N, C-alpha and C positions, 0 to 999 in steps of 0.2 A: 684719499678720503676727504670729504668736505668738512671744513671747520668754519665757524662763525668768528669773525674778527671785528672788534670795535676799537677804534683809536680816537683819542681826543687830544687836540692840539689847540691851545689858546682859545678854548671855548667852542671850537668847531669839531663836531663828531662825525666820524665816518664809520658806517657799519656795512659789512659785506660778507657774503658767503664765498669762500675761496677753496680751490682744490689744493690740498696739502699733500706733498709726495710721501706716501707711507703712513705710518701710525706714529704720532708724536708720543715721546716717552716722558718729557718734562716740559714745563712752561718755558724754561730757559732755552730749550731747543726750538720751540715755536718762535720765541722772541728773536733768536739769532736768524732763523729762516726769514722772518718778516723784515729784519734789517737788511738782509741780502736782496730782498725784493724791492726795496725802497730807494728811490732816487730823490735826494733832497739837495737844495741849494741854499746858500745864504750869501749876503753881501753886507758890507759896512754901509748901511743906508745913508748916513750923514755925509760920507765922502765918496759915494759911488756915482758913476755917470747916470744920467736920467734913465736910460734903457734898463739898467740894473735895478733902479728903484721902482719901476712899474710893477704893481701887483695885479694879478688877474683874478677877478671874481667871475665864476661861471654864469651867474645871473646878471650882474651889473656891468661886466666887461672890465677893461683895464682902468686902474685908478692909481693915484699917488698917495 
């Protein structure tokens, strides 16, 4: 089934229609499924090497 998903992180909003496997029974089930679909990374920005500190903006390209 298709579900509409809207996520907001630090003022950035992502909205997308996605294919959900089956029929969701609870919001918690959907959240758990979303977490399993998500690949996220973090770094200690102040002590990380330069390549780990680069942030990438789809419009503006890499920045520090």
